[in-house]
C-alpha positions as CSV (number, residue, x, y, z in Angstrom):
1,X,-0.7,-17.6,-12.2
2,X,-0.7,-17.3,-16.0
3,X,-3.2,-14.9,-17.7
4,X,-3.9,-14.3,-21.4
5,X,-4.8,-10.7,-22.1
6,X,-5.9,-11.0,-25.7
7,X,-7.1,-14.6,-26.3
8,X,-9.0,-13.5,-29.5
9,X,-5.7,-13.3,-31.3
10,X,-5.7,-17.1,-31.4
11,X,-8.2,-16.8,-34.3
12,X,-5.3,-15.8,-36.5
13,X,-3.4,-19.1,-35.8
14,X,-4.8,-20.9,-38.9
15,X,-4.4,-17.9,-41.2
16,X,-1.4,-19.2,-43.2
17,X,-3.2,-22.5,-43.8
18,X,-6.3,-20.7,-45.0
19,X,-4.3,-18.5,-47.3
20,X,-2.6,-21.5,-48.8
21,X,-5.7,-23.7,-49.4
22,X,-8.4,-21.1,-50.2
23,X,-6.7,-18.2,-52.0
24,X,-5.8,-18.7,-55.7
25,X,-2.2,-18.2,-56.6
26,X,-1.2,-14.7,-57.6
27,X,-1.4,-14.2,-61.4
28,X,1.1,-12.2,-63.3
29,X,-0.3,-8.9,-64.6
30,X,0.6,-7.1,-67.7
31,X,4.0,-5.4,-67.4
32,X,4.9,-2.1,-68.9
33,X,8.5,-3.4,-69.3
34,X,9.6,-6.7,-70.7
35,X,11.9,-8.5,-68.4
36,X,13.4,-11.6,-70.0
37,X,14.4,-13.0,-66.7
38,X,11.0,-12.5,-65.0
39,X,9.8,-15.9,-65.9
40,X,13.0,-17.5,-64.6
41,X,12.5,-15.7,-61.3
42,X,8.9,-16.7,-61.1
43,X,9.8,-20.3,-61.8
44,X,12.6,-20.3,-59.2
45,X,10.2,-18.8,-56.6
46,X,7.5,-21.5,-57.3
47,X,10.1,-24.2,-57.3
48,X,11.5,-22.9,-53.9
49,X,8.0,-22.9,-52.3
50,X,7.1,-26.3,-53.6
51,X,10.5,-27.6,-52.6
52,X,10.2,-26.7,-49.0
53,X,11.4,-29.5,-46.9
54,X,9.5,-30.9,-44.0
55,X,12.0,-29.3,-41.6
56,X,11.4,-25.9,-43.0
57,X,7.7,-26.2,-42.8
58,X,7.9,-27.2,-39.2
59,X,10.2,-24.3,-38.6
60,X,7.8,-21.8,-40.2
61,X,4.9,-23.3,-38.3
62,X,6.8,-23.0,-35.0
63,X,7.7,-19.3,-35.8
64,X,4.1,-18.5,-36.6
65,X,2.9,-20.2,-33.5
66,X,5.4,-18.2,-31.4
67,X,4.3,-15.0,-33.0
68,X,0.6,-15.7,-32.2
69,X,1.6,-16.7,-28.6
70,X,3.3,-13.4,-28.2
71,X,0.3,-11.6,-29.8
72,X,-2.1,-12.9,-27.2
73,X,0.0,-11.1,-24.5
74,X,0.7,-13.8,-21.9
75,X,1.1,-12.3,-18.5
76,X,2.2,-13.6,-15.1
77,X,-0.1,-12.4,-12.3
78,X,1.5,-11.9,-8.9
79,X,-0.2,-12.0,-5.5
80,X,-2.8,-9.4,-4.7
81,X,-1.4,-6.2,-3.1
82,X,-3.1,-3.3,-1.5
83,X,-3.3,0.0,-3.4
84,X,-2.1,2.9,-1.3
85,X,-5.0,5.4,-1.0
86,X,-5.5,8.5,0.9
87,X,-8.3,8.7,3.5
88,X,-8.1,10.4,6.9
89,X,-5.0,11.8,8.4
90,X,-4.7,10.3,11.8
91,X,-2.0,10.8,14.4
92,X,-1.4,8.7,17.5
93,X,0.2,10.4,20.5
94,X,1.3,7.8,23.0
95,X,2.6,8.5,26.5
96,X,6.0,6.8,27.2
97,X,6.7,8.5,30.5
98,X,7.9,6.6,33.6
99,X,4.4,5.8,34.9
100,X,3.7,3.7,31.7
101,X,5.9,0.9,33.3
102,X,3.2,0.1,35.8
103,X,1.8,-3.4,35.5
104,X,-1.8,-3.1,36.3
105,X,-3.8,-3.7,33.0
106,X,-2.9,-7.2,32.0
107,X,-1.0,-9.5,34.3
108,X,2.8,-8.9,34.1
109,X,2.6,-6.6,31.1
110,X,3.3,-2.9,31.5
111,X,0.8,-0.3,30.4
112,X,3.0,0.5,27.4
113,X,3.1,-3.1,26.3
114,X,-0.7,-3.4,26.4
115,X,-1.0,-0.2,24.4
116,X,1.5,-1.5,21.9
117,X,-0.5,-4.6,21.3
118,X,-4.0,-3.1,21.2
119,X,-3.0,0.1,19.3
120,X,-1.0,-2.0,16.9
121,X,-4.2,-3.9,15.9
122,X,-6.0,-0.6,15.5
123,X,-3.3,0.7,13.2
124,X,-3.6,-2.3,10.9
125,X,-7.3,-1.7,10.6
126,X,-6.8,1.8,9.3
127,X,-6.3,0.8,5.7
128,X,-6.4,3.7,3.3
129,X,-5.6,6.3,6.0
130,X,-2.4,8.2,6.6
131,X,-1.2,7.3,10.1
132,X,1.6,9.0,12.1
133,X,3.0,8.4,15.5
134,X,4.1,10.8,18.3
135,X,5.8,9.6,21.4
136,X,5.8,12.0,24.3
137,X,7.1,12.2,27.8
138,X,8.9,15.3,29.0
139,X,9.1,16.3,25.4
140,X,7.2,15.1,22.3
141,X,8.9,13.4,19.3
142,X,7.5,12.6,15.9
143,X,8.4,9.0,15.6
144,X,6.7,8.4,12.3
145,X,5.4,11.0,9.9
146,X,2.0,10.6,8.2
147,X,2.2,7.6,5.9
148,X,0.1,4.8,4.4
149,X,2.7,2.3,5.4
150,X,0.9,0.9,8.4
151,X,3.4,-1.8,9.0
152,X,6.2,0.7,9.6
153,X,4.0,2.7,12.0
154,X,3.2,-0.4,14.0
155,X,6.9,-1.4,14.0
156,X,8.0,2.0,15.5
157,X,5.3,1.8,18.1
158,X,6.5,-1.7,19.2
159,X,10.1,-0.3,19.4
160,X,9.1,2.5,21.8
161,X,10.7,2.3,25.2
162,X,9.6,3.8,28.5
163,X,11.5,7.0,29.3
164,X,12.9,7.5,25.8
165,X,11.2,10.9,25.7
166,X,11.7,11.7,29.3
167,X,10.0,10.6,32.5
168,X,7.4,13.3,32.9
169,X,4.3,14.1,30.8
170,X,3.9,17.0,28.4
171,X,0.4,16.7,27.0
172,X,0.1,20.3,25.7
173,X,3.4,20.1,23.8
174,X,2.3,16.7,22.2
175,X,-0.9,18.4,21.0
176,X,1.2,21.4,19.7
177,X,3.5,19.0,17.7
178,X,0.5,17.3,16.2
179,X,-0.9,20.7,15.1
180,X,2.5,21.7,13.6
181,X,2.8,18.4,11.6
182,X,-0.8,18.6,10.3
183,X,-0.4,22.2,9.2
184,X,2.9,21.5,7.5
185,X,1.2,19.0,5.1
186,X,0.9,20.1,1.5
187,X,-2.8,19.0,1.3
188,X,-3.9,20.4,4.6
189,X,-6.8,22.4,3.1
190,X,-8.3,19.4,1.4
191,X,-8.2,17.3,4.5
192,X,-9.6,19.8,7.0
193,X,-12.2,18.0,9.1
194,X,-10.6,14.6,8.4
195,X,-7.6,15.2,10.7
196,X,-7.7,13.3,14.0
197,X,-5.4,13.0,17.0
198,X,-5.8,10.1,19.4
199,X,-3.9,11.0,22.6
200,X,-3.3,8.3,25.1
201,X,-1.8,8.9,28.6
202,X,-1.9,7.6,32.1
203,X,-1.1,10.7,34.0
204,X,-1.4,14.5,34.2
205,X,0.5,17.2,32.4
206,X,3.5,18.1,34.5
207,X,6.0,19.3,31.9
208,X,6.2,21.3,28.7
209,X,5.7,24.9,27.7
210,X,2.1,24.8,26.4
211,X,-0.9,24.3,28.7
212,X,-3.1,21.4,27.5
213,X,-6.3,23.4,27.3
214,X,-4.6,26.2,25.3
215,X,-3.2,23.6,23.0
216,X,-6.7,22.1,22.6
217,X,-8.1,25.5,21.6
218,X,-5.5,25.9,18.9
219,X,-6.2,22.4,17.7
220,X,-9.9,23.3,17.4
221,X,-9.0,26.3,15.3
222,X,-6.9,24.2,13.1
223,X,-9.7,21.7,12.5
224,X,-8.0,18.9,14.5
225,X,-10.3,16.6,16.4
226,X,-8.8,15.0,19.5
227,X,-9.9,11.7,21.1
228,X,-8.3,11.3,24.5
229,X,-7.8,8.0,26.3
230,X,-6.9,7.6,29.9
231,X,-5.3,4.3,30.8
232,X,-4.4,2.6,34.0
233,X,-6.2,1.0,36.9
234,X,-8.1,3.1,39.4
235,X,-6.2,4.6,42.3
236,X,-7.9,2.4,44.9
237,X,-6.7,-0.7,43.1
238,X,-3.1,-0.1,44.3
239,X,-1.6,-1.3,47.5
240,X,-3.3,0.6,50.3
241,X,-4.6,3.0,47.7
242,X,-1.1,3.7,46.4
243,X,0.5,2.9,43.1
244,X,-2.7,3.5,41.1
245,X,-3.4,6.2,38.6
246,X,-2.8,9.9,38.9
247,X,-4.8,10.5,35.7
248,X,-6.1,14.0,35.2
249,X,-9.5,13.0,33.7
250,X,-10.9,16.5,33.9
251,X,-8.2,17.9,31.6
252,X,-8.6,15.1,29.1
253,X,-12.3,15.5,29.0
254,X,-11.9,19.3,28.3
255,X,-9.5,18.6,25.5
256,X,-11.9,16.3,23.8
257,X,-14.8,18.6,24.3
258,X,-13.1,21.7,23.0
259,X,-12.0,19.9,19.8
260,X,-15.2,17.9,19.1
261,X,-13.8,14.6,20.1
262,X,-14.5,12.2,23.0
263,X,-12.8,11.0,26.2
264,X,-12.5,7.3,27.0
265,X,-11.3,5.5,30.1
266,X,-9.6,2.1,29.9
267,X,-8.6,0.3,33.1
268,X,-7.5,-3.0,31.4
269,X,-6.7,-4.5,28.0
270,X,-10.3,-5.4,27.3
271,X,-11.4,-1.8,27.9
272,X,-8.7,-0.5,25.7
273,X,-9.8,-2.8,22.8
274,X,-13.3,-1.5,23.2
275,X,-12.1,2.1,23.1
276,X,-10.2,1.6,19.8
277,X,-13.2,-0.3,18.4
278,X,-15.4,2.6,19.3
279,X,-13.0,5.1,17.6
280,X,-13.2,2.9,14.5
281,X,-16.9,3.4,14.4
282,X,-16.7,7.1,15.1
283,X,-13.9,7.6,12.5
284,X,-14.3,5.0,9.8
285,X,-11.6,4.7,7.2
286,X,-12.5,7.3,4.5
287,X,-11.0,5.3,1.7
288,X,-12.4,2.0,0.4
289,X,-10.1,-1.0,0.3
290,X,-8.6,-1.6,-3.1
291,X,-6.3,-4.3,-4.4
292,X,-4.3,-4.9,-7.5
293,X,-2.3,-7.8,-8.9
294,X,1.1,-6.9,-10.4
295,X,1.5,-8.1,-14.0
296,X,4.6,-9.2,-15.7
297,X,4.5,-9.2,-19.5
298,X,5.8,-12.4,-21.0
299,X,5.4,-11.7,-24.7
300,X,9.0,-10.7,-25.3
301,X,10.1,-14.3,-24.7
302,X,8.2,-16.0,-27.5
303,X,8.8,-13.0,-29.7
304,X,12.5,-13.2,-29.1
305,X,12.5,-17.0,-29.8
306,X,10.6,-16.4,-33.0
307,X,13.2,-13.8,-34.1
308,X,16.0,-16.2,-33.4
309,X,14.3,-19.0,-35.4
310,X,13.7,-16.7,-38.3
311,X,17.4,-16.2,-38.8
312,X,18.2,-19.8,-39.9
313,X,15.0,-19.8,-42.0
314,X,16.2,-16.7,-43.9
315,X,19.8,-18.0,-44.2
316,X,18.4,-21.3,-45.5
317,X,16.4,-19.5,-48.2
318,X,19.3,-17.3,-49.3
319,X,21.6,-20.3,-49.5
320,X,19.0,-22.2,-51.5
321,X,18.7,-19.2,-54.0
322,X,22.5,-19.1,-54.3
């Protein structure tokens, strides 16, 4: 949409007309030197002004109007866009081991697909925060570094595939990678206490070099708060008690307790939505939502047209004097 930044400049639009009708003509003052041709020049100037054709008057009016239109600073306002701000630093560690292919949380959808949908909605609600993504199986990988580009984080989460990081589960190494990434930030001291890891898994730690509890103690020392989420149906829901969850809830609870976080259990998609909603309450976005509208200055256009129109006006005057 069009926007005028300085509308008060329109008050200058009738200025030439006021000067012409209300100010007395300039009177010649006493000259120290006698110039015989001064009277001729004065008469020629007066004659030139009085002899302005209607076309020249219209041209000068158009030039003055364009100058005023440029002076009011017309602008084109674009669509509102979010302003990147810095709030909490939040890492999501998502298990992509082989067991995440189990379809027991929402119809024919795998556990990973359910997590991708629900966690994706959670990511988009974290406006103003820096969000990163760790995918872990036998080994952890930093899929997305901390960024305010929430769309990119969600995109990489949706592109995650089961087994891409190995078929086993290295919970301790995933926590260790999160600590390393948070400590490598340039502003780590200013964000201490606002760093959060949300670790989601459906199994027990059976791979990796670092024990989960030891990793949790290091995280607590580094000021990293960990929320753990155990997903998957209960063991008894499987066929003859098989095919359910081998979730190590005791370890996940200890990790959360040591770091000052909480442990949550989600057996289906609805439970998982409630878990992320609860985390939203416990860790509200630290930065208020702000928006801005990009502005494109349009004054060069009328200013340029006025400059082009002034050229024939000047040439016309020179030719008339000659």
